[in-house]
Predicted model as a PDB file, atoms N, CA, C, CB and O in Angstrom, pLDDT in the B-factor column:
MODEL        1                                                                  
ATOM      1  N   UNK A   1     112.410 -12.768 -79.080  1.00 63.00           N  
ATOM      2  CA  UNK A   1     110.985 -13.045 -79.055  1.00 63.00           C  
ATOM      3  C   UNK A   1     110.749 -14.348 -79.847  1.00 63.00           C  
ATOM      4  CB  UNK A   1     110.157 -11.836 -79.658  1.00 63.00           C  
ATOM      5  O   UNK A   1     111.212 -14.467 -80.982  1.00 63.00           O  
ATOM      6  N   UNK A   2     110.037 -15.320 -79.261  1.00 73.00           N  
ATOM      7  CA  UNK A   2     109.832 -16.591 -79.963  1.00 73.00           C  
ATOM      8  C   UNK A   2     108.837 -16.436 -81.119  1.00 73.00           C  
ATOM      9  CB  UNK A   2     109.334 -17.665 -78.981  1.00 73.00           C  
ATOM     10  O   UNK A   2     107.929 -15.604 -81.086  1.00 73.00           O  
ATOM     11  N   UNK A   3     109.042 -17.248 -82.109  1.00 81.00           N  
ATOM     12  CA  UNK A   3     108.173 -17.193 -83.289  1.00 81.00           C  
ATOM     13  C   UNK A   3     106.989 -18.135 -83.097  1.00 81.00           C  
ATOM     14  CB  UNK A   3     108.961 -17.565 -84.577  1.00 81.00           C  
ATOM     15  O   UNK A   3     107.112 -19.215 -82.521  1.00 81.00           O  
ATOM     16  N   UNK A   4     105.832 -17.687 -83.600  1.00 81.00           N  
ATOM     17  CA  UNK A   4     104.615 -18.475 -83.456  1.00 81.00           C  
ATOM     18  C   UNK A   4     104.634 -19.613 -84.474  1.00 81.00           C  
ATOM     19  CB  UNK A   4     103.351 -17.586 -83.640  1.00 81.00           C  
ATOM     20  O   UNK A   4     104.859 -19.399 -85.665  1.00 81.00           O  
ATOM     21  N   UNK A   5     104.397 -20.805 -83.988  1.00 82.00           N  
ATOM     22  CA  UNK A   5     104.395 -21.971 -84.875  1.00 82.00           C  
ATOM     23  C   UNK A   5     103.012 -22.097 -85.522  1.00 82.00           C  
ATOM     24  CB  UNK A   5     104.766 -23.279 -84.089  1.00 82.00           C  
ATOM     25  O   UNK A   5     102.027 -22.387 -84.843  1.00 82.00           O  
ATOM     26  N   UNK A   6     102.948 -21.876 -86.839  1.00 82.00           N  
ATOM     27  CA  UNK A   6     101.666 -21.913 -87.554  1.00 82.00           C  
ATOM     28  C   UNK A   6     101.554 -23.134 -88.450  1.00 82.00           C  
ATOM     29  CB  UNK A   6     101.487 -20.652 -88.386  1.00 82.00           C  
ATOM     30  O   UNK A   6     100.700 -23.169 -89.335  1.00 82.00           O  
ATOM     31  N   UNK A   7     102.387 -24.122 -88.242  1.00 85.00           N  
ATOM     32  CA  UNK A   7     102.388 -25.279 -89.127  1.00 85.00           C  
ATOM     33  C   UNK A   7     101.133 -26.138 -88.974  1.00 85.00           C  
ATOM     34  CB  UNK A   7     103.613 -26.120 -88.865  1.00 85.00           C  
ATOM     35  O   UNK A   7     100.747 -26.818 -89.925  1.00 85.00           O  
ATOM     36  N   UNK A   8     100.495 -26.129 -87.828  1.00 88.00           N  
ATOM     37  CA  UNK A   8      99.315 -26.979 -87.612  1.00 88.00           C  
ATOM     38  C   UNK A   8      98.001 -26.244 -87.873  1.00 88.00           C  
ATOM     39  CB  UNK A   8      99.319 -27.515 -86.193  1.00 88.00           C  
ATOM     40  O   UNK A   8      96.932 -26.842 -87.748  1.00 88.00           O  
ATOM     41  N   UNK A   9      98.056 -24.982 -88.226  1.00 91.00           N  
ATOM     42  CA  UNK A   9      96.824 -24.215 -88.406  1.00 91.00           C  
ATOM     43  C   UNK A   9      95.995 -24.727 -89.572  1.00 91.00           C  
ATOM     44  CB  UNK A   9      97.147 -22.754 -88.617  1.00 91.00           C  
ATOM     45  O   UNK A   9      94.769 -24.788 -89.478  1.00 91.00           O  
ATOM     46  N   UNK A  10      96.640 -25.093 -90.660  1.00 93.00           N  
ATOM     47  CA  UNK A  10      95.907 -25.572 -91.825  1.00 93.00           C  
ATOM     48  C   UNK A  10      95.144 -26.859 -91.483  1.00 93.00           C  
ATOM     49  CB  UNK A  10      96.872 -25.811 -93.009  1.00 93.00           C  
ATOM     50  O   UNK A  10      93.976 -27.004 -91.843  1.00 93.00           O  
ATOM     51  N   UNK A  11      95.784 -27.760 -90.812  1.00 94.00           N  
ATOM     52  CA  UNK A  11      95.138 -29.019 -90.430  1.00 94.00           C  
ATOM     53  C   UNK A  11      93.967 -28.743 -89.484  1.00 94.00           C  
ATOM     54  CB  UNK A  11      96.160 -29.979 -89.761  1.00 94.00           C  
ATOM     55  O   UNK A  11      92.908 -29.358 -89.606  1.00 94.00           O  
ATOM     56  N   UNK A  12      94.156 -27.836 -88.561  1.00 94.00           N  
ATOM     57  CA  UNK A  12      93.105 -27.508 -87.597  1.00 94.00           C  
ATOM     58  C   UNK A  12      91.893 -26.893 -88.306  1.00 94.00           C  
ATOM     59  CB  UNK A  12      93.645 -26.539 -86.522  1.00 94.00           C  
ATOM     60  O   UNK A  12      90.754 -27.258 -88.012  1.00 94.00           O  
ATOM     61  N   UNK A  13      92.129 -25.978 -89.221  1.00 95.00           N  
ATOM     62  CA  UNK A  13      91.027 -25.324 -89.934  1.00 95.00           C  
ATOM     63  C   UNK A  13      90.304 -26.326 -90.830  1.00 95.00           C  
ATOM     64  CB  UNK A  13      91.551 -24.136 -90.773  1.00 95.00           C  
ATOM     65  O   UNK A  13      89.074 -26.330 -90.879  1.00 95.00           O  
ATOM     66  N   UNK A  14      91.034 -27.158 -91.523  1.00 96.00           N  
ATOM     67  CA  UNK A  14      90.419 -28.130 -92.429  1.00 96.00           C  
ATOM     68  C   UNK A  14      89.574 -29.130 -91.651  1.00 96.00           C  
ATOM     69  CB  UNK A  14      91.496 -28.867 -93.243  1.00 96.00           C  
ATOM     70  O   UNK A  14      88.438 -29.403 -92.039  1.00 96.00           O  
ATOM     71  N   UNK A  15      90.092 -29.671 -90.584  1.00 97.00           N  
ATOM     72  CA  UNK A  15      89.335 -30.653 -89.814  1.00 97.00           C  
ATOM     73  C   UNK A  15      88.169 -30.020 -89.064  1.00 97.00           C  
ATOM     74  CB  UNK A  15      90.249 -31.361 -88.836  1.00 97.00           C  
ATOM     75  O   UNK A  15      87.136 -30.663 -88.872  1.00 97.00           O  
ATOM     76  N   UNK A  16      88.317 -28.800 -88.650  1.00 97.00           N  
ATOM     77  CA  UNK A  16      87.190 -28.103 -88.007  1.00 97.00           C  
ATOM     78  C   UNK A  16      86.063 -27.884 -89.013  1.00 97.00           C  
ATOM     79  CB  UNK A  16      87.648 -26.744 -87.412  1.00 97.00           C  
ATOM     80  O   UNK A  16      84.890 -28.059 -88.684  1.00 97.00           O  
ATOM     81  N   UNK A  17      86.415 -27.508 -90.218  1.00 97.00           N  
ATOM     82  CA  UNK A  17      85.416 -27.295 -91.256  1.00 97.00           C  
ATOM     83  C   UNK A  17      84.700 -28.606 -91.594  1.00 97.00           C  
ATOM     84  CB  UNK A  17      86.070 -26.702 -92.513  1.00 97.00           C  
ATOM     85  O   UNK A  17      83.476 -28.636 -91.722  1.00 97.00           O  
ATOM     86  N   UNK A  18      85.459 -29.667 -91.736  1.00 97.00           N  
ATOM     87  CA  UNK A  18      84.862 -30.974 -92.036  1.00 97.00           C  
ATOM     88  C   UNK A  18      83.943 -31.423 -90.901  1.00 97.00           C  
ATOM     89  CB  UNK A  18      85.964 -32.030 -92.276  1.00 97.00           C  
ATOM     90  O   UNK A  18      82.858 -31.948 -91.151  1.00 97.00           O  
ATOM     91  N   UNK A  19      84.369 -31.221 -89.671  1.00 97.00           N  
ATOM     92  CA  UNK A  19      83.556 -31.607 -88.523  1.00 97.00           C  
ATOM     93  C   UNK A  19      82.267 -30.799 -88.463  1.00 97.00           C  
ATOM     94  CB  UNK A  19      84.345 -31.429 -87.231  1.00 97.00           C  
ATOM     95  O   UNK A  19      81.196 -31.363 -88.239  1.00 97.00           O  
ATOM     96  N   UNK A  20      82.354 -29.490 -88.658  1.00 97.00           N  
ATOM     97  CA  UNK A  20      81.152 -28.649 -88.629  1.00 97.00           C  
ATOM     98  C   UNK A  20      80.191 -29.024 -89.758  1.00 97.00           C  
ATOM     99  CB  UNK A  20      81.535 -27.163 -88.735  1.00 97.00           C  
ATOM    100  O   UNK A  20      78.978 -29.078 -89.553  1.00 97.00           O  
ATOM    101  N   UNK A  21      80.730 -29.278 -90.938  1.00 97.00           N  
ATOM    102  CA  UNK A  21      79.890 -29.672 -92.062  1.00 97.00           C  
ATOM    103  C   UNK A  21      79.184 -30.997 -91.758  1.00 97.00           C  
ATOM    104  CB  UNK A  21      80.733 -29.790 -93.351  1.00 97.00           C  
ATOM    105  O   UNK A  21      77.990 -31.143 -92.018  1.00 97.00           O  
ATOM    106  N   UNK A  22      79.918 -31.944 -91.215  1.00 97.00           N  
ATOM    107  CA  UNK A  22      79.336 -33.253 -90.887  1.00 97.00           C  
ATOM    108  C   UNK A  22      78.246 -33.130 -89.828  1.00 97.00           C  
ATOM    109  CB  UNK A  22      80.427 -34.214 -90.399  1.00 97.00           C  
ATOM    110  O   UNK A  22      77.197 -33.765 -89.934  1.00 97.00           O  
ATOM    111  N   UNK A  23      78.492 -32.323 -88.822  1.00 97.00           N  
ATOM    112  CA  UNK A  23      77.486 -32.148 -87.769  1.00 97.00           C  
ATOM    113  C   UNK A  23      76.216 -31.481 -88.303  1.00 97.00           C  
ATOM    114  CB  UNK A  23      78.065 -31.317 -86.621  1.00 97.00           C  
ATOM    115  O   UNK A  23      75.105 -31.860 -87.932  1.00 97.00           O  
ATOM    116  N   UNK A  24      76.390 -30.494 -89.170  1.00 96.00           N  
ATOM    117  CA  UNK A  24      75.221 -29.826 -89.741  1.00 96.00           C  
ATOM    118  C   UNK A  24      74.433 -30.778 -90.646  1.00 96.00           C  
ATOM    119  CB  UNK A  24      75.650 -28.578 -90.531  1.00 96.00           C  
ATOM    120  O   UNK A  24      73.202 -30.772 -90.635  1.00 96.00           O  
ATOM    121  N   UNK A  25      75.144 -31.591 -91.427  1.00 96.00           N  
ATOM    122  CA  UNK A  25      74.460 -32.565 -92.275  1.00 96.00           C  
ATOM    123  C   UNK A  25      73.687 -33.577 -91.433  1.00 96.00           C  
ATOM    124  CB  UNK A  25      75.467 -33.290 -93.176  1.00 96.00           C  
ATOM    125  O   UNK A  25      72.561 -33.942 -91.773  1.00 96.00           O  
ATOM    126  N   UNK A  26      74.275 -34.014 -90.367  1.00 96.00           N  
ATOM    127  CA  UNK A  26      73.608 -34.956 -89.481  1.00 96.00           C  
ATOM    128  C   UNK A  26      72.376 -34.326 -88.839  1.00 96.00           C  
ATOM    129  CB  UNK A  26      74.573 -35.445 -88.403  1.00 96.00           C  
ATOM    130  O   UNK A  26      71.327 -34.962 -88.734  1.00 96.00           O  
ATOM    131  N   UNK A  27      72.507 -33.090 -88.417  1.00 95.00           N  
ATOM    132  CA  UNK A  27      71.389 -32.386 -87.785  1.00 95.00           C  
ATOM    133  C   UNK A  27      70.231 -32.211 -88.765  1.00 95.00           C  
ATOM    134  CB  UNK A  27      71.846 -31.015 -87.256  1.00 95.00           C  
ATOM    135  O   UNK A  27      69.071 -32.405 -88.402  1.00 95.00           O  
ATOM    136  N   UNK A  28      70.545 -31.849 -89.993  1.00 92.00           N  
ATOM    137  CA  UNK A  28      69.493 -31.637 -90.991  1.00 92.00           C  
ATOM    138  C   UNK A  28      68.873 -32.974 -91.398  1.00 92.00           C  
ATOM    139  CB  UNK A  28      70.059 -30.905 -92.234  1.00 92.00           C  
ATOM    140  O   UNK A  28      67.664 -33.055 -91.613  1.00 92.00           O  
ATOM    141  N   UNK A  29      69.675 -33.999 -91.503  1.00 92.00           N  
ATOM    142  CA  UNK A  29      69.142 -35.288 -91.940  1.00 92.00           C  
ATOM    143  C   UNK A  29      68.223 -35.918 -90.890  1.00 92.00           C  
ATOM    144  CB  UNK A  29      70.287 -36.240 -92.262  1.00 92.00           C  
ATOM    145  O   UNK A  29      67.344 -36.706 -91.239  1.00 92.00           O  
ATOM    146  N   UNK A  30      68.410 -35.588 -89.627  1.00 92.00           N  
ATOM    147  CA  UNK A  30      67.562 -36.139 -88.573  1.00 92.00           C  
ATOM    148  C   UNK A  30      66.301 -35.311 -88.325  1.00 92.00           C  
ATOM    149  CB  UNK A  30      68.351 -36.248 -87.294  1.00 92.00           C  
ATOM    150  O   UNK A  30      65.441 -35.707 -87.538  1.00 92.00           O  
ATOM    151  N   UNK A  31      66.192 -34.184 -88.983  1.00 88.00           N  
ATOM    152  CA  UNK A  31      65.022 -33.325 -88.806  1.00 88.00           C  
ATOM    153  C   UNK A  31      63.844 -33.890 -89.583  1.00 88.00           C  
ATOM    154  CB  UNK A  31      65.325 -31.879 -89.259  1.00 88.00           C  
ATOM    155  O   UNK A  31      64.008 -34.334 -90.720  1.00 88.00           O  
ATOM    156  N   UNK A  32      62.664 -33.879 -88.987  1.00 85.00           N  
ATOM    157  CA  UNK A  32      61.464 -34.393 -89.652  1.00 85.00           C  
ATOM    158  C   UNK A  32      60.754 -33.253 -90.376  1.00 85.00           C  
ATOM    159  CB  UNK A  32      60.507 -35.070 -88.629  1.00 85.00           C  
ATOM    160  O   UNK A  32      60.197 -32.351 -89.750  1.00 85.00           O  
ATOM    161  N   UNK A  33      60.785 -33.313 -91.699  1.00 78.00           N  
ATOM    162  CA  UNK A  33      60.096 -32.328 -92.512  1.00 78.00           C  
ATOM    163  C   UNK A  33      58.734 -32.878 -92.913  1.00 78.00           C  
ATOM    164  CB  UNK A  33      60.931 -31.955 -93.759  1.00 78.00           C  
ATOM    165  O   UNK A  33      58.594 -34.090 -93.074  1.00 78.00           O  
ATOM    166  N   UNK A  34      57.728 -32.027 -93.078  1.00 77.00           N  
ATOM    167  CA  UNK A  34      56.424 -32.524 -93.533  1.00 77.00           C  
ATOM    168  C   UNK A  34      56.522 -33.015 -94.985  1.00 77.00           C  
ATOM    169  CB  UNK A  34      55.340 -31.412 -93.407  1.00 77.00           C  
ATOM    170  O   UNK A  34      57.183 -32.398 -95.820  1.00 77.00           O  
ATOM    171  N   UNK A  35      55.851 -34.132 -95.262  1.00 80.00           N  
ATOM    172  CA  UNK A  35      55.927 -34.711 -96.602  1.00 80.00           C  
ATOM    173  C   UNK A  35      55.161 -33.879 -97.621  1.00 80.00           C  
ATOM    174  CB  UNK A  35      55.391 -36.132 -96.590  1.00 80.00           C  
ATOM    175  O   UNK A  35      55.723 -33.440 -98.624  1.00 80.00           O  
ATOM    176  N   UNK A  36      53.890 -33.669 -97.361  1.00 79.00           N  
ATOM    177  CA  UNK A  36      53.068 -32.888 -98.281  1.00 79.00           C  
ATOM    178  C   UNK A  36      52.361 -31.788 -97.485  1.00 79.00           C  
ATOM    179  CB  UNK A  36      52.032 -33.799 -99.029  1.00 79.00           C  
ATOM    180  O   UNK A  36      51.355 -32.054 -96.829  1.00 79.00           O  
ATOM    181  N   UNK A  37      52.861 -30.594 -97.535  1.00 69.00           N  
ATOM    182  CA  UNK A  37      52.174 -29.529 -96.788  1.00 69.00           C  
ATOM    183  C   UNK A  37      50.805 -29.247 -97.408  1.00 69.00           C  
ATOM    184  CB  UNK A  37      53.031 -28.232 -96.765  1.00 69.00           C  
ATOM    185  O   UNK A  37      50.674 -29.156 -98.628  1.00 69.00           O  
ATOM    186  N   UNK A  38      49.814 -29.114 -96.575  1.00 77.00           N  
ATOM    187  CA  UNK A  38      48.463 -28.871 -97.072  1.00 77.00           C  
ATOM    188  C   UNK A  38      48.266 -27.381 -97.350  1.00 77.00           C  
ATOM    189  CB  UNK A  38      47.411 -29.376 -96.059  1.00 77.00           C  
ATOM    190  O   UNK A  38      48.836 -26.523 -96.676  1.00 77.00           O  
ATOM    191  N   UNK A  39      47.463 -27.107 -98.336  1.00 78.00           N  
ATOM    192  CA  UNK A  39      47.178 -25.724 -98.721  1.00 78.00           C  
ATOM    193  C   UNK A  39      46.005 -25.230 -97.883  1.00 78.00           C  
ATOM    194  CB  UNK A  39      46.865 -25.609-100.255  1.00 78.00           C  
ATOM    195  O   UNK A  39      44.955 -25.870 -97.824  1.00 78.00           O  
ATOM    196  N   UNK A  40      46.192 -24.111 -97.253  1.00 78.00           N  
ATOM    197  CA  UNK A  40      45.126 -23.540 -96.438  1.00 78.00           C  
ATOM    198  C   UNK A  40      44.438 -22.445 -97.243  1.00 78.00           C  
ATOM    199  CB  UNK A  40      45.681 -22.980 -95.088  1.00 78.00           C  
ATOM    200  O   UNK A  40      45.073 -21.503 -97.718  1.00 78.00           O  
ATOM    201  N   UNK A  41      43.133 -22.594 -97.383  1.00 78.00           N  
ATOM    202  CA  UNK A  41      42.362 -21.581 -98.100  1.00 78.00           C  
ATOM    203  C   UNK A  41      41.948 -20.501 -97.115  1.00 78.00           C  
ATOM    204  CB  UNK A  41      41.115 -22.204 -98.798  1.00 78.00           C  
ATOM    205  O   UNK A  41      41.332 -20.763 -96.082  1.00 78.00           O  
ATOM    206  N   UNK A  42      42.304 -19.305 -97.468  1.00 76.00           N  
ATOM    207  CA  UNK A  42      42.027 -18.183 -96.568  1.00 76.00           C  
ATOM    208  C   UNK A  42      40.953 -17.300 -97.192  1.00 76.00           C  
ATOM    209  CB  UNK A  42      43.321 -17.359 -96.279  1.00 76.00           C  
ATOM    210  O   UNK A  42      41.100 -16.822 -98.317  1.00 76.00           O  
ATOM    211  N   UNK A  43      39.882 -17.093 -96.450  1.00 79.00           N  
ATOM    212  CA  UNK A  43      38.834 -16.200 -96.905  1.00 79.00           C  
ATOM    213  C   UNK A  43      39.059 -14.828 -96.281  1.00 79.00           C  
ATOM    214  CB  UNK A  43      37.430 -16.757 -96.546  1.00 79.00           C  
ATOM    215  O   UNK A  43      39.079 -14.704 -95.056  1.00 79.00           O  
ATOM    216  N   UNK A  44      39.228 -13.801 -97.104  1.00 76.00           N  
ATOM    217  CA  UNK A  44      39.408 -12.473 -96.507  1.00 76.00           C  
ATOM    218  C   UNK A  44      38.117 -12.001 -95.842  1.00 76.00           C  
ATOM    219  CB  UNK A  44      39.857 -11.454 -97.575  1.00 76.00           C  
ATOM    220  O   UNK A  44      37.020 -12.163 -96.375  1.00 76.00           O  
ATOM    221  N   UNK A  45      38.281 -11.434 -94.703  1.00 76.00           N  
ATOM    222  CA  UNK A  45      37.114 -10.949 -93.973  1.00 76.00           C  
ATOM    223  C   UNK A  45      36.911  -9.478 -94.273  1.00 76.00           C  
ATOM    224  CB  UNK A  45      37.272 -11.178 -92.454  1.00 76.00           C  
ATOM    225  O   UNK A  45      37.861  -8.696 -94.314  1.00 76.00           O  
ATOM    226  N   UNK A  46      35.664  -9.120 -94.479  1.00 74.00           N  
ATOM    227  CA  UNK A  46      35.322  -7.741 -94.781  1.00 74.00           C  
ATOM    228  C   UNK A  46      34.900  -7.059 -93.491  1.00 74.00           C  
ATOM    229  CB  UNK A  46      34.201  -7.658 -95.852  1.00 74.00           C  
ATOM    230  O   UNK A  46      33.968  -7.509 -92.825  1.00 74.00           O  
ATOM    231  N   UNK A  47      35.573  -5.987 -93.139  1.00 70.00           N  
ATOM    232  CA  UNK A  47      35.206  -5.251 -91.935  1.00 70.00           C  
ATOM    233  C   UNK A  47      34.446  -3.996 -92.339  1.00 70.00           C  
ATOM    234  CB  UNK A  47      36.462  -4.892 -91.091  1.00 70.00           C  
ATOM    235  O   UNK A  47      34.782  -3.334 -93.320  1.00 70.00           O  
ATOM    236  N   UNK A  48      33.440  -3.692 -91.579  1.00 72.00           N  
ATOM    237  CA  UNK A  48      32.649  -2.482 -91.843  1.00 72.00           C  
ATOM    238  C   UNK A  48      33.258  -1.309 -91.100  1.00 72.00           C  
ATOM    239  CB  UNK A  48      31.166  -2.677 -91.424  1.00 72.00           C  
ATOM    240  O   UNK A  48      33.267  -1.257 -89.871  1.00 72.00           O  
ATOM    241  N   UNK A  49      33.758  -0.388 -91.869  1.00 69.00           N  
ATOM    242  CA  UNK A  49      34.347   0.813 -91.282  1.00 69.00           C  
ATOM    243  C   UNK A  49      33.382   1.973 -91.470  1.00 69.00           C  
ATOM    244  CB  UNK A  49      35.733   1.135 -91.921  1.00 69.00           C  
ATOM    245  O   UNK A  49      32.747   2.072 -92.520  1.00 69.00           O  
ATOM    246  N   UNK A  50      33.255   2.841 -90.495  1.00 65.00           N  
ATOM    247  CA  UNK A  50      32.290   3.945 -90.624  1.00 65.00           C  
ATOM    248  C   UNK A  50      32.631   4.894 -91.767  1.00 65.00           C  
ATOM    249  CB  UNK A  50      32.223   4.727 -89.326  1.00 65.00           C  
ATOM    250  O   UNK A  50      31.732   5.509 -92.341  1.00 65.00           O  
ATOM    251  N   UNK A  51      33.900   5.024 -92.107  1.00 63.00           N  
ATOM    252  CA  UNK A  51      34.246   5.966 -93.162  1.00 63.00           C  
ATOM    253  C   UNK A  51      33.974   5.389 -94.546  1.00 63.00           C  
ATOM    254  CB  UNK A  51      35.704   6.368 -93.045  1.00 63.00           C  
ATOM    255  O   UNK A  51      34.063   6.115 -95.537  1.00 63.00           O  
ATOM    256  N   UNK A  52      33.650   4.114 -94.638  1.00 63.00           N  
ATOM    257  CA  UNK A  52      33.317   3.547 -95.941  1.00 63.00           C  
ATOM    258  C   UNK A  52      31.855   3.792 -96.292  1.00 63.00           C  
ATOM    259  CB  UNK A  52      33.617   2.052 -95.962  1.00 63.00           C  
ATOM    260  O   UNK A  52      31.477   3.666 -97.456  1.00 63.00           O  
ATOM    261  N   UNK A  53      31.043   4.130 -95.332  1.00 61.00           N  
ATOM    262  CA  UNK A  53      29.621   4.302 -95.566  1.00 61.00           C  
ATOM    263  C   UNK A  53      29.277   5.662 -96.152  1.00 61.00           C  
ATOM    264  CB  UNK A  53      28.873   4.101 -94.291  1.00 61.00           C  
ATOM    265  O   UNK A  53      28.246   5.803 -96.810  1.00 61.00           O  
ATOM    266  N   UNK A  54      30.092   6.635 -95.934  1.00 62.00           N  
ATOM    267  CA  UNK A  54      29.776   7.963 -96.429  1.00 62.00           C  
ATOM    268  C   UNK A  54      30.935   8.511 -97.254  1.00 62.00           C  
ATOM    269  CB  UNK A  54      29.449   8.907 -95.267  1.00 62.00           C  
ATOM    270  O   UNK A  54      32.086   8.104 -97.098  1.00 62.00           O  
ATOM    271  N   UNK A  55      30.597   9.436 -98.123  1.00 62.00           N  
ATOM    272  CA  UNK A  55      31.591  10.035 -99.000  1.00 62.00           C  
ATOM    273  C   UNK A  55      32.297  11.151 -98.239  1.00 62.00           C  
ATOM    274  CB  UNK A  55      30.937  10.574-100.308  1.00 62.00           C  
ATOM    275  O   UNK A  55      31.649  12.017 -97.651  1.00 62.00           O  
ATOM    276  N   UNK A  56      33.592  11.127 -98.252  1.00 60.00           N  
ATOM    277  CA  UNK A  56      34.363  12.170 -97.585  1.00 60.00           C  
ATOM    278  C   UNK A  56      35.371  12.740 -98.558  1.00 60.00           C  
ATOM    279  CB  UNK A  56      35.069  11.625 -96.322  1.00 60.00           C  
ATOM    280  O   UNK A  56      35.834  12.062 -99.476  1.00 60.00           O  
ATOM    281  N   UNK A  57      35.693  13.973 -98.344  1.00 65.00           N  
ATOM    282  CA  UNK A  57      36.698  14.617 -99.170  1.00 65.00           C  
ATOM    283  C   UNK A  57      37.689  15.298 -98.241  1.00 65.00           C  
ATOM    284  CB  UNK A  57      36.055  15.635-100.170  1.00 65.00           C  
ATOM    285  O   UNK A  57      37.307  15.995 -97.301  1.00 65.00           O  
ATOM    286  N   UNK A  58      38.942  15.089 -98.515  1.00 67.00           N  
ATOM    287  CA  UNK A  58      39.976  15.702 -97.695  1.00 67.00           C  
ATOM    288  C   UNK A  58      40.496  16.915 -98.456  1.00 67.00           C  
ATOM    289  CB  UNK A  58      41.133  14.687 -97.363  1.00 67.00           C  
ATOM    290  O   UNK A  58      40.939  16.808 -99.600  1.00 67.00           O  
ATOM    291  N   UNK A  59      40.434  18.051 -97.810  1.00 64.00           N  
ATOM    292  CA  UNK A  59      40.908  19.284 -98.421  1.00 64.00           C  
ATOM    293  C   UNK A  59      42.346  19.538 -98.024  1.00 64.00           C  
ATOM    294  CB  UNK A  59      40.025  20.469 -98.019  1.00 64.00           C  
ATOM    295  O   UNK A  59      42.686  19.616 -96.843  1.00 64.00           O  
ATOM    296  N   UNK A  60      43.158  19.661 -99.012  1.00 66.00           N  
ATOM    297  CA  UNK A  60      44.541  20.007 -98.759  1.00 66.00           C  
ATOM    298  C   UNK A  60      44.635  21.507 -98.563  1.00 66.00           C  
ATOM    299  CB  UNK A  60      45.457  19.537 -99.910  1.00 66.00           C  
ATOM    300  O   UNK A  60      43.956  22.245 -99.276  1.00 66.00           O  
ATOM    301  N   UNK A  61      45.444  21.996 -97.630  1.00 66.00           N  
ATOM    302  CA  UNK A  61      45.547  23.439 -97.428  1.00 66.00           C  
ATOM    303  C   UNK A  61      46.024  24.174 -98.682  1.00 66.00           C  
ATOM    304  CB  UNK A  61      46.490  23.729 -96.278  1.00 66.00           C  
ATOM    305  O   UNK A  61      45.698  25.346 -98.870  1.00 66.00           O  
ATOM    306  N   UNK A  62      46.777  23.513 -99.525  1.00 68.00           N  
ATOM    307  CA  UNK A  62      47.269  24.188-100.718  1.00 68.00           C  
ATOM    308  C   UNK A  62      46.193  24.294-101.800  1.00 68.00           C  
ATOM    309  CB  UNK A  62      48.483  23.456-101.264  1.00 68.00           C  
ATOM    310  O   UNK A  62      46.296  25.143-102.686  1.00 68.00           O  
ATOM    311  N   UNK A  63      45.167  23.450-101.741  1.00 62.00           N  
ATOM    312  CA  UNK A  63      44.119  23.502-102.765  1.00 62.00           C  
ATOM    313  C   UNK A  63      42.962  24.430-102.396  1.00 62.00           C  
ATOM    314  CB  UNK A  63      43.583  22.114-103.016  1.00 62.00           C  
ATOM    315  O   UNK A  63      42.077  24.683-103.213  1.00 62.00           O  
ATOM    316  N   UNK A  64      42.975  24.936-101.152  1.00 61.00           N  
ATOM    317  CA  UNK A  64      41.902  25.845-100.751  1.00 61.00           C  
ATOM    318  C   UNK A  64      42.096  27.197-101.426  1.00 61.00           C  
ATOM    319  CB  UNK A  64      41.862  26.006 -99.209  1.00 61.00           C  
ATOM    320  O   UNK A  64      43.231  27.596-101.688  1.00 61.00           O  
ATOM    321  N   UNK A  65      41.003  27.909-101.714  1.00 67.00           N  
ATOM    322  CA  UNK A  65      41.152  29.242-102.336  1.00 67.00           C  
ATOM    323  C   UNK A  65      41.799  30.230-101.351  1.00 67.00           C  
ATOM    324  CB  UNK A  65      39.763  29.784-102.805  1.00 67.00           C  
ATOM    325  O   UNK A  65      41.635  30.140-100.134  1.00 67.00           O  
ATOM    326  N   UNK A  66      42.515  31.143-101.922  1.00 64.00           N  
ATOM    327  CA  UNK A  66      43.180  32.151-101.075  1.00 64.00           C  
ATOM    328  C   UNK A  66      42.160  33.111-100.521  1.00 64.00           C  
ATOM    329  CB  UNK A  66      44.256  32.921-101.865  1.00 64.00           C  
ATOM    330  O   UNK A  66      41.189  33.456-101.194  1.00 64.00           O  
ATOM    331  N   UNK A  67      42.377  33.545 -99.293  1.00 63.00           N  
ATOM    332  CA  UNK A  67      41.433  34.474 -98.668  1.00 63.00           C  
ATOM    333  C   UNK A  67      42.032  35.853 -98.561  1.00 63.00           C  
ATOM    334  CB  UNK A  67      41.016  33.978 -97.287  1.00 63.00           C  
ATOM    335  O   UNK A  67      41.383  36.771 -98.060  1.00 63.00           O  
TER     336      UNK A  67                                                      
ENDMDL                                                                          
END                                                                             
């Protein structure tokens, strides 16, 4: 059975890593980022819910008196 030649694997991995790093750096450097992002003021909106207008009480079955 022939033996697998692994002598070039280190060179292949190193150059692949360098190439991928270079491509990613180039891609990021060509991207246009906003210089000064503006702050957006958000006003919370109040919604009128029918259950807020009246007082309600929720009775738990365990808190009811025994019959």
